[in-house]
Each structure stands twice: as C-alpha cells, then as structure tokens.
N, C-alpha and C positions, 0 to 999 in steps of 0.2 A: 426648235429644230431649224437648221439652216434652210433657207429658201433657194430653190434652183429653178430657173425658168428654162424650159426646153422649147425651142422654136424649131419645128420640124413639120413639113407638109406631108410626109409619108406617115399615115396613121399607124401602120404596122410597126415601123421603127420607133415611133413615138411611144406606143404602148410597151414595146420591148424595153425602152430606156426607163419608162416609169416603173415597170415591174422590177427591173434590176436595181433601181436607185431609191425606191420609196422608203426603204428601211433607214436610210441615213439622212434623207432630205425631205422637206415639204415640196412636192412637185407642183409647179405651175406650168400649164401647157398652152401653146399657141400654134395654130396651123399656118398663119400668114403674118405679114408685116404689121397690119393694122391691129390684129389681136395682140401681137407681141408688144407693141408700143403702148397699147392701152393698159396691159397688165404691168409692164415695166414702170410706167409713170405712177401707177397706183401702189405697187408693192416694193419697188426698188430693191430687187434681189442683188446680192453681191456678185453672183456668178450666173452667167447665161451660156447655154449651148445654142449655137445658131447654125442652121442649115443654110449654106450658101446657095443651095439649089432651089430656093423658093421660086415659084413661077414669076417670070419677068413682068414688069408693068406694061401698060398699053404702048409705051414707046420702046419697049425692048430692053430697058435698063434693068440691071440686077437689083431685085428687091432685097436680096440678102445683104449686099454691100450698103444699100440705102438704110436698111434697118440698123446695121452696125454703126454707121455714121451718126444716126440720131441718138442711139444709146450712149455712145462715147461723148457726143456733144453735150448731152444732158448730164451724164455722170462719168467723167473720164476715168475714175478709179475702178469702174466695173470691169471684172475679168470675163471677157467674152471668148469662149472656146469655139472655134469654127469647126463644124462637122461637114465634110465635103467628099465628093467622089474623087476617085483617082485621076479622072480626066479633067479635073478643075483645079489643079495645083496652082496655075497662074493666078487665079482670083484669090486662092487661099493665101498666097504670098502677098498679094496686094492688100488683103485684109490685115495681115500682120503689120505691114507698113502703116496702115491706118490706125493701128493701136490695139488690135486684137491680142489677147494674151497668148493663145496657142492655137494650133489646128490639128484635127484628127481625121484620118482617112477612113471612109466606110470600106468594108462592113464594120459595125461597132463591136468591139470586144469589151465587155463590161469590166473585166479586171483591169485592163489598161486605162479605160476611161475613168475608173474610180481613182486611180493613182493621180491622173492629171487634175481631177476635181479636188482631191485632197490638197495638192500643192497650190492650186488656185485659191482655195478658201484660206489656207495658211497664210499666203502672201497678202490676201485681202484683210485678214485679221491683224497682221503686223502693221500694215499701212494705216488701218483705221486707228489702232492704238497709238501709233506715232503721231498721227494728226490730232488725236485727242490730247496727247501730252503737249504738243505745240500750242493747242488752244488754251490749255491750262496755264502754260508758261506765259503765253501772251496776255492772258487775263489777270494772272495773279502776281507774277514777278517781272514779267518782261513785256515790252511793247515796241515793236518795230525797231529793234536795235538798242532800246533802253532797258535798263534793269532797275527795279525798285518795288519793294513791298510797302514802303512807308505810306501813310495816309496822304502826305503832300504829293508824292509821285503818282499815286492812284488818281488823285484829283486832276493832275496834269494829263494823264492818259485819257480820262473822261472828257476833258476839254478838247483834246486833240480830236477825239471821235466826233464831237459836236461840230467843230469848225471845219473839219476836213472836207465835208461834202459841199461846202459853199466856196465862193471865190472871194470871201471877205478878207481884208488885209489884217495881218496879225503882227503884233510887236512882241518879241520875246526878250525879257529882261533877266538879269542875273549876273553873278560874278563870273570872272574868267574861269574857264575849266569846268563849268557846271553841265555843259552839254547842250547849249542853245542850238547849235547846228543840227544835232540829232533830233531835237524837237521839230525844227523846220522840215527836216527830211521825213519825219514820221507823218507830218501833216500832208506833205506831198504824196507819200506812198499810199496814204489812205484816201486820197482825193480822186476825183474823176480825171485828173491830169496825170495820174501815176504812170501812164504809158509815154508821157512827154518828158522832156529833159528837166533835170533839177540842176540849176546853175548857181553855185555859191561864189560870192566875191567878198573879200575882206576890205572894206572901205578905209580902214585905218592903216593898212599895210602898203598902200599905193599912193604915191604923191598925187596931189590934186590935178596937175596937168595931165598926168597919165590916166588917172581914174576916169576922167571925162571921156577920153577916147576908148577906154576899156568898156565903159558902160554903153555908150551911144554909137561907137564906131566912127569911121571917117571916110570921106571921099578922097579920090586921088587928087593930090595937090593941096589938100587942106592945110598942110604945114610942111616944113622942111622934112625931107625923107619920107613923106607920105606918097610912096610910089604907086600905090594901087588902092582900090576900094577895100575896106576892112569892116566887117560886121562887128557890132558890139555885143555885150552880154545880153542886152534886151532882146536882140534879134535871135540869138542862139537859144534863148529861153522861151521862144514863141511856142504856144500850146502847152507850156509847162510852168515851172515855178522859178522865179529869180529870188535868191536869198541874199539880202544885203546885210552882212555881218558888220558890227561896229558902225552902224549908221550915224551914231553921234559924232563920229570923226569927219563926216562929210561936210565940205564947205557950204556956205549959204548959197553960193552961186549954183552948185550942183543940186542943192536942195530944191531950188526953184524949178530946175529942169525936171527933177523927179516928180514934183508936185504937178507939173503940167501933164506928165505922162499919166499919173493916177487919175487926173480929171478927164483927160481926152483920149487916153489909150493910144497916143501917137508920139513918135519921136522924130528927131532930125539928126542925121549924122553930122559930125563936124565938117564944115565946108559944104554942106548940102542945103538945099532949099526945099526939098520934097518931103512932105510928111509921110511917115511910114507907120501904118497901123500894126500894132503888136497885141497879140492875145496872150498875156502872161499874168500870172498871179505874183504879187510881191509880198514877201515875208521879210521883216526886218528884225534885227537884234541889236542890243546894246548892253554894255556893262557900266555905263555912266548914268547919272541922274539927268534925264532929259528935261525935267521940270526946272532944275537949277540952270541947265544950259539955255533954256528959253528966257529965264530971268536975266541972264547975261547976254542975251541977244545972239547966242551962238547956234541956236536951233530954232527954226521957224515954227511958230505956234500952229499955223494952218496945216503944215505938213504933219506935225505931231498928231493932230486929231484925225488926219487921213490914214496914217499908218497904224494907229492904236485903237481901231474899232474894237478889237479884242486884244487884251494884253495877257500874256502867260509869263508869270514870274517863276523862274526855275530856282528852287531853293539850293543853298550851299550844302555840301555834303555833311557838314557838322550838324545840320538840322534834320538830317534824314534817318536818324536812329540806327537801326540794324542794317541799313542799306550798305554801309561801308564794309561790313563783314561779307555780305552777299556779293558785292562787287569784287572784293578781294578774291573770293573763291572763283568767281567767273574769270577774272584775269589770270589767276593761277592756272586754271584748266587750259585757257587759250595759249598761254606762253610756254607751258611745259610741253605741249604738243608741237608748237612752232619751233622750239629750240631742242626738242627731243631729249628732254630731261626727265628722269624718274624722280618725281617729288610726291610724297605722300600727303602733305598738307602743312598746316601751321602749328607751331608750338603754342602752348597756352599763353605764354607771355606775349607772343606775336599777336595773337587775337586780341589780348587786352590792349596792346599798343594801338592796333588798328581802330578799336572802338573808342579809345580815349584821345587819340591825336586829333587836333582841330582841323587838319587838312586845309590850310589856307589856299592851296592850289586846286582844291576840289577833286573831282573825278579824274581829271587829267594828271594831277599829281599822284594820286593813288595808282593809276595805271602805270605811270613811269616808274614808280618805286617797286611795283610788283614785277615789271619787266626786268629791272635791275636785280631783284631778289632771285628770280628764276635763273638768271645767268650766273650769279655768283654763288648760289647754294651748291655745296658739294656733299651735304649730309643727308639729303632726302627730306629734310624738314626745314621750313622757312622760319628763321629766327628774326628778332627785331633788328639785329645788326645787319642782316641781309638787305633790309629795307632802309637802313640808315635812320632808324627811329630811336635807338637807345639813348643817344645824347639828348634828343628832344624831350624824352620822358623825364630825364633828370631835371631839365630846365623847367618843365611844366610842374613837376612836383615842388621845385623850389619856389616857384611863383605861387602855386596853389596853396602852399603852407604859410605864405607870407601874410602880413597883416593887411595887404592891399585889398583882399577880398572880404567884403563885409558879410555879416551873417545873413542879411536879408536880400542879398543879391540874387537875381534870377539866373537860371541856367544859361539863357541866351547872352545875358550881359557878362556872365563869368567866362563863357567861351570867347566872347569878343575881347575881354581883358587879357585872357591867356594868349590869344592869337597876337594881339598887339605886343605883349611883352616878349613872346617868342621871336617875332620878327625883329624887334628892336635889339634883343640880345644877340641874335645870330649876325645881324648887320654890324653891330658894335664889335663882336668877336673878330670879324674880318676887316676891321678898321674902315668900314664903309664901302668895301669892295662889293658892289652889287652882283657882279658875275659869280664870285665865289659864294656869296650868301645865297643866291638863287639856286646854285648847284647843291648846297647843303640842304636847303629846304625842299629840293626836288621839284621846283617850279621854274617857269621861264622868267627871264628878266622883265618882260612887259607885265607879267602877272604880279611880280614883286613890286614894280613901280606903281601898279594900280592899287595894291594894298597899302603901300606907303602913302599914296595920295589920299586914299579912302580914310585912313586913320590919322592923316595929317602928322605923320612921324617926321622927326628931324633927321636928315641925312646930310653929311658933309657934301658941299657942292662938288669937290674934286672927286668924290666917290662915284658920282654918276657919269 
C-alpha cells in the first residue's frame, strides 16, 4: 500500500485525515518538524502533506518551510502538498516556489484532498518509472550520450566509471568517427568536475603558430596584432576538463609546453613571464599510432607516458556487432523528429545492409547516412538506396565471392580486406578524386585520407 506522511500539529485534524485516508494509504504521522524528518529519512514516502502552521522555532522562523526545504533537499522528487490556513497564502505561495507540489486551504475536505493525492501519486509513479527506464538505458544500451550493447562498449562504459572519479590523465585511441570526444565528455560528466567547463580543441585542425596562442593565450604586444590580453583554452578549462583531440598532430615544441603543464600545473601566456596556476584535467585522443610516432621522433616519449596513464581504445563500428543496427534506429528516431518526417522504420534489405556494411567512417558515417536517408525518403520506409548503400553491397559481394578471401581467414581480417577493396574501388571509379570518393562513401575527406594512409593504398598524386 502507498505510504503517506501527514505532518500536522493539530491532533484533531491529523486524526480526521488518518480516518479519511487510511483505506487507501499506509498513514505515517508526525506532530512536528523533528518527528517528520525522522520518519521521512527512514521511510521515504513518495507524498507528504505538510502543515505550514507548525509552531515556529525559538528564533521565530517557520518550521513548516524549514521542514519543506530539508525534505526537498534530501529527495527533490517528493510530492509535498502544503496544508495551510486561509490567512497564510503568502507562505503557501513561497512554498510552491521552493518546490512544493500543491497547496490546500483548511478546512480539509476529504473528497478534494483525495483527488489532489491521486494526482500526486500518479505523477510520482510516472517520474519514478521514467527514471527507472533512464537507468536501464544508461546501464544496458546507453551511457552519457553513447549507445552500445556490445561487450566492447560495455567494457568502455565500465572503464569510464572507474576513471571518472579521479583526476588521472586518459588517452583515448581509435579510428576517426568512433566517438572519442563522446568518451572524453562522458568522463567529464561523471567526474567531480562536471559542474566545470568541458573545453575541446582539435590540435590537427589549427596551424602550429595559432594553436600555441589558442592553448596558452597571449599578453598584449606578444606579437603583431596582439592588441590585448587573451586567455587560452587552459585558462578557460580551469576547474574543468581540457580535451586535446588529435594530440598526435601537435608539434614537439608544443608537446614540451604541455609536458611542463602536466608536471607543474602552471602555464605562461605568449609574451608573458608570470606563471599561472591552472586546475584542469587533461584528456587526450588520437587516431594515429603514437608508438610509431615516437620511433620517428615525432612524439615525445615522456609526454606519451604522462598522458596515457589509462588508455581507452574505442573500437570501430564494424567490430561492435549489433550496435550498428541499434545506432541506426537511434539516429532514425532523432532525425525523423528533427525533420518532421513520418517514417515507420527500415526495410529488411536496409537492415541487412546496415549489418553487413563495413562502415569505414564509423559512427559518424552511419549518422550522416541516416540523416540523408530521413531527408530523401518519401515512402515511409528507409531503403538501402536512401542511405547510398546499394552500390556498395554489390561491390562487397563481388569482392567477397572472389578468390581473394582464403577459407581460413578470420572475420576481422576479412572485414579489413573488404574495407580496403571497397575504398580502392570507389577511389578508382572516381579517377582518384578524393572529394567525390569521400562523398560516395559518406565520410569526410580527412577520414578517407586516414584510411588510405592506414592501409597504405596507392592514390594518384594529382588526386589529392
């Protein structure tokens, strides 16, 4: 039976309410603030009726409002119904502003109060179920903006939980489009720094000369056109998290300055001489092999060991099993609402394409193709052609049925071979035009270049 806590200092009214409501609820009673809070902390009822006319404390402050404040501070979801006299409307409205669910004026009419209680319990049940569903989604298929039921993603979610509560440096590795920034944001959101800023910066997208000033800021007169003081990303990330994406593209000069910060937690602006203490957590990400970069003296070994205390490797979408289908449905729901399209789902062939396609551009490619599919679909059902996957499946079938694939080849090796052949064939079909090839593949040009370099594919020089 539902629990109802009645806080009322008038014994006659309290007994009247108990008699009138005991058939529908388990009644808990309190005559004052101390009794009410003791019972509330022990039993945690979903709904409370609270008399604002409780005797004031020794300082003359309202015990009713103080009781309300502590209940809502402890459990903000609690539905508190204020019971008050007609001459205390001002405090009743104040209670509503503090977060009380509703208020009712004495004398108490049991019929009206029962209706208010039914609504309060109904809303509490809906909110409780909604929170339960969110917890299930968070634990089973989603985590702080990321979606994944696969064992690989569940392990990543668990690692995020473990490292989030610390200030340890984390290196996130993985191919372009796998969601490395989402992992960094999840670590920030689950950390004690979550109320502070999350500042991302792409080290590979900014020229070295500009990147230094972007990160560390500059003083007035530090260089031509430096007309005033400018803070850098480190300072803006104070008390929060600085996410350095594509850290492998950072010059060795900037790597040295970053290492100094990680060791001393201090920076100097360009043109400045004063050390500035910064309290920020650094999370880095890369899609290149830093071990190889160290061997080529392009990445400092001491910095590598500083930033990779914990390494999280985000798997490519092709290794995540049914996650592609799960993500496709998630993106479909998102974009059909965004673009106000009535779409019922995917055809069977579209689902097959989603599950079989190697997704060289990973989750980013899948999202882009689903956005395109929602915009172009006019039938209410997403077909392979809407996603631009039909031609690719023919190419995959042709390669898959060829003698190139040995009988004993592993699934991972087969997918790699298929991906290499697919990229080669599409680039060749467009006579080496990377822009057109990347558009057909549904990935960005930088991602395609990364894949070409990764697989050491031959592309005509004039095509780049």
